N, C-alpha and C positions, 0 to 999 in steps of 0.2 A: 503622871507627868503631862497628861493631856490638857492641863490648865493653860499651857503655853500655846500661843498662836504664831509667834514670831521668834526666830532664832537668829541672833547676830553672830557672825563668824569673823574673827581676825583672819588675815590671809597669810602673811609671812610667818614661817615657823609653826603654823597651825594647820594649814592645808597645803600651801606651796612650800616645798622643801628648800628654804633659803640656803642652808648650809651646803647642800649637795650642788645646787644650781650655781651658787657663787664659786665653789671650788672648781667646777668644770670651766666656768668663765675665766677665772684667774689662771688656770692651767693653759688655756688657749692663748691668753695674753702673754703669759710667760714664754711660751714656745714661739709665738708669732714675732715677738719683739726681741727674741734671743737674749733675754735679760740675764741669763747666766753668764754669757760671754760679755755682754755690754756692761753689766753692773756688778757681777761677781757674787751674787747671793743665790742660794738654792731655792727651789720652789717651796720647800717646807718653811724656810725662813720668810719668804715672800707671803705665803699663805698665813702664817702665824702673825706677822706684823699687820697684815690687812685686817685680821679679826680684831686685834687690839685697837687699832686706830678707828675702824668702822664702828665698833660698839661704843667707843667713847664719843664719837661725833653724834651718833644717834641718840645717846643719852642726853647730850646737850640739846639736840633738836626737840626731843620729847618734852624737855623742860622749857622750851621756848627761848633758849639762849642763842641759837644760831638758826639760819634759814637754809633753804634748799641749795642756794648758790654756794654757800660756805662748804657744805658737804662735798659738792662737785669739785670745788677749787682746792680744798685742803686734803682730801682723803689720800690721794696718791702722792701729793707733795710731801706729806708727813711721812709716808712710807719710805719714799726715796731719801728723804732727809735723814731718817734713822740709819740708813746705810751710807751716809755721808755723800749723797749724790744731790747736787743742786742743779736741777734741769726742769724749769717751769713748763717749757713746751712739751717735754716728754710726759710729765705728770698729767697735763691736761689731755694729751692724746690717750693715755692709759685710762683716764677717767671717762672720756667720751666713749671709748670702746667698751668699757665695762658697762656703762649705762645703756648702750645700744644692744649689747649681746645678752647680758644676764636676764632681762625680762623675757627673752624668747625661749629660755630653757623651760622644760616641762616636767621636771621631777616633782612628784607630790609625796606627801607623807602617806605611809601605808593606810589603805582602806579609804582614802579620801573620796574616790568616786562611789564606792559602795555605800558609804555613809550618807553622802549628799543625795544620791538617788533614792535612798530609803526615806530620808527626812523630807525631801521635796514633796512626797506624797501626803505628808501630814501637816507641814508647817510652811509659812512664808519665810524664805531665807534671804538674808542681806549680809553683805560684806561691810564691816566697820573697821577702817584701817587708818593708821597714821602715815601710810605710804603716799606717794605722789600719784595724782590722778592718771596721767598718761602712762606711767610705768605699770601701775596696778591693772589698768585696762588691758595692756599687752599681756601681762601674766595670765589674767583670767581667760582671754581669748585663745592664746597659744596652748594653754593647758586644758582647754575644753571644759572649763569650769563655769563659764558665763551663763549657760542656760539653766543652771541650778538656782540662780539668784534673781530675785525680783528687783534688786538694785544694789548700788554701792554708795556708801557714805565715806568720804575721805576728809581728813583734817584740813587738807589744803583748800578744799572747797568752802568750808564753813568758818575757817580761821580759829578753830579750837582743836586741841589734840587730846586723845586719851592720855591720862585718866580724867580729864576735866568733865564735870557734870554736864556742861553745855553740849558736848558732842553726843553724849548718850541721849539727852533729851531731844536733840535734833533727830537722832535716829528713830526715836519713838514717833516723832511727828511724821517723818517720811514713811515709816511702816504703818502708820495709822493704828498703833498699838499703845498699850500702857505699860508701866513698870511691872504690873502684876501678871501680865500675860506674855512677857518677853524674857528670853534667856540669852546670855552672852557666853560664847565659847572662845577661849584664847589661851595662849601659852605664856603671856606676860603677866606675872602676878600683880604688878603695880598697875600697868596701863589697862589691862583687860578685866582682871578680877576685882581688884580694889576699886578701880574706876567704876565698874558696874555697881558694886556695892554702894558707892557714893551717890549713885542715882537710884538706889533702891531696886536694882535689877538683879535677879538671881544669875548665878554664873557657874560655868564649869571650867575648872583650871586644868588645861591640857599640859601634863607634866611628864613627858616621855623619859626624861633623864632622872625622874624621881628625886628632884631637888628637895632638900630638907628645908622646911619653913615652919613658922610658928603662927601663921595666919589662920583665923577661924573662917573657913570658906564653905560654900554651899555644897559643891560636888567637885571631886578630883578624879581624873582619869590619866592613864599613861599610854593608852592606844585609842585612836579615833573609833575603832570598832566597838568600844564599850558604850558609845553613844546609842547604838542600836539596842542595847539592853536597858538603857536608862529612859529613852524617849520612845 
């Protein structure tokens, strides 16, 4: 595996534990705004509805159908609307609090620091993400991940999102590498793995939930620590 010089990492769900950090944030919002008394739904209902709405909006964003502003404006509006609450001002306040608080959370996937410390001695590491510049920067800094990476490439900066070939080619330019000496590691089968394949880049599918799929992929792991055996 020493043929690689550069490793591209997705951030959310791959290194930064989005699910745990988001749940902590939503719980704080739920308590701070007394949403049980104010709106009458349980935290589990709130958390479940957020997951459904958020994943749907991000799928639309990844396909270029909506922009960042739409996610901000619509996410909590749709959640409240599901519970028959029409309060635009409250929805925007919840959105602002979520965006301000969630990136400051520091939960990482198991072995993230161990793996990155190991790989940094052997490879140049870069973040390749569809997340937003300012928010991803906060996540990297607060989680003490920034020093592992030589740079970060975001879809917001270059105007192309994973799985587009353009963002992977741009990452190669930034890293000064080629498709033959670069490896992509990510949890999203479409955006990270098939996107990398479309750019002729080898990939590692991080699949901690062991989701069943039929894709013919290069490598698959269910724990980040396995990268230390592969690379």
